[in-house]
N, C-alpha and C positions, 0 to 999 in steps of 0.2 A: 600944459596938462601937468600936475601934479602927479608925484608920485610919491605915496605912500606904506609902509610896511606895517605892518601889526604883529606884535609878538604876544601869544597867550601863554601864560605860565604856569596854570591850573593844570593839575592832574584829573582834575574831577570833568569829565563831559557834560557838556550842557548844562554846568552851574554856572556862577557869576561872572566870572571871566568872562567864557563864551558869549554870555549875553552881551554883555558890553561890549566886546572886540563885533560882534554883530551890528549892534546899535551904532558906535562908530562909522564903520565900516558903508554903512545903509546912509550915514548922516557925507559922510567924505565925496563918497560917490556923488550926492545930491549934489554936491559942491562941484563936482568935475574933476574928483578922483581920481586916479587909478589907485584900488588899494589889493594887498596881497595880505593873507594872514597867514602867520605862521607858527602852529600850534606847537609847543616845544614837547609836549607826550606823545605827539603823535611824526618826531622826528626819529633818525637817529644818528648818533656823533657818541662822542664819547671824551672825556675832559682832555684838559692841557697834557700834554706828556711832559713836560717842561725841558723839551730835547735840545732847544733853543736855536735848532735850526732855520727858523723865522728871522732872527737876526742875521745869517746870511744873504739867504735870498728873498724874505719879504713874503712869503706864502709858506702857509703851516702844512707840513710835511700830510697829515690827515685829510682825505679827500671825503668829506660828508658832508650833511647837511650843516651844520655848525659852519664851517669854510663857505659854504654856498651863502646862506643868510650873511655873514658878515662882509663878504665880497658886495652884494647890494648892497648892503649898508654903508661903506665908503666910497658906492663909486657916486659918479658925479651926476647919474640920472636920477636920485632919490634926497627926496624933500623933507621926508618928512619918516619916524618911527613914534610910533604908540607902542608903551609896554605896559600888559596891564599882568597882574600877578596880586595873588595872597600872600599875606604874610604869616608864615606859619612859626614858630617858638623863635619870634622878634629876628626872622629873617626869611629870605626869598625860598621858595621853594629849590631842593637840591638842584635836580634839572634845569633850572636856571642858572644859578650859581656856578655849573657845568659850562655851561653856553659863556657866559660873561666873563670868566676865566679864559675863555677861546681868545677873546679880544685879543689877549698878550701878542696874538701875531700884529697886530697894529704898534705894539709900543717896542719900540726901538731908542734910548737912548745917545745911542752912538750919531744915530741920523736927525737926530734932534724932536719935538714932540710934531704930529701932526696937526694942521691947522682945524680951526674950527671956524666956521662960516654961522652967520646969525640966521640965514637962512634957513641953513638945515635946521629943521624942528626937533627937538627931540619932548614927549610928553606921556608921564606914565601915572595909570592908573594902581593903586593900593587897597588891595579890599581887607581887612582885616575885622578881629572880631575886641579881645580883652587886650592886646596891646596899646599902650601910651601912644599916645599921637605924634610924641615926641620922639620916638622911638622909627616909628613908620617913615617920619620925614626924614629922619638919618636914613635909614635904608635908602631912599631916592636918591639922596645927597651921591650916597655912597655910589649909586649908579651913573653916576654922571662922570665917575674918569670911565671907562670903560668906551659906553657910547660918544662921548669926546674925542673917543683916539682915533669914531671913525667919523668925525668933522662936526659932529652934532654942535651947535652955538647955544642957542634958545632955548630954553625948556621951562614945563610947569607940571606941577604935579598934581593929581588929586587925589586925598585921602578919603575913601569911603569906609565909617566906621562901620559897625552895626551889620555887616556884610558875612557872618558866618552860613546862615543857614543857604541852604541849595539855592534858592529862588526869593531872595530878600533881593536883588536887585529888580527884578521884574514888578517887584510892589512897591516901589522906591520912585515915585516921580520926582524927585529932587534930583535924586542920582542919575536916574536918566537925563536931566536936562544938564546935569555937570558934563556928564559925558559927550552928548551932542554940542556943550558950548567950547569943551576943550577938542572936538572933528572940528568945530567951526577955524578953529585957533589954528589948527594944523592945517588947514588949506586957503587960510589967508595969506 
C-alpha cells in the first residue's frame, strides 16, 4: 500500500486548496493508498533558527509539527507528497516558506546530498490569479530542492490559474480532472 502525504498551505479554511486536497485524498484512497493531510494553518511550528545544531546531530532541536512531518517525509515508508498551495505576491504563503526552510535539517554538505529515488514522487498544485505562469513554474522548481532533500526524485506540477475566487475549483471540471490525474500518477 502506498503512503501519500498531502500538505495544504492556504490560510483560507474551506477554500480551493482544501477542496483540491479532499478530492486528491479521495482519489488516492480509491486507488488503495493511505493518505494523511497536513494543513499548515493548523500546525504549530517555528522557522529555522539557523543554529546549525542539526549539522552535528542530523536532528532539529525544535520538537514541533514541522519536525514531525519532515521525519515522515524522509522515512522509507513515504511514497509520495502532494503539495497544494496558492501563490501570493509571486511566492508561496509565509507559513509554507517557514516549513520548507525547516528542510535545512536534511542539508549537510559535509555528509553529501541525500539520495533521491524516482520511486518517491512529488507533485505540487499551485493556484494563482494574475501571476504569469512562468513565475509560478519557477516557484514549483524552487520547491524541488527542499523536498529533494527528503528523497523525492520524480515530480510533476499542476498550475491552476484563475483560481483566486474562493469556490473556483469546485466550479472547474477541467481542474478537478487534472487533480485526479495527478493523484493517479502519485498512486502508480
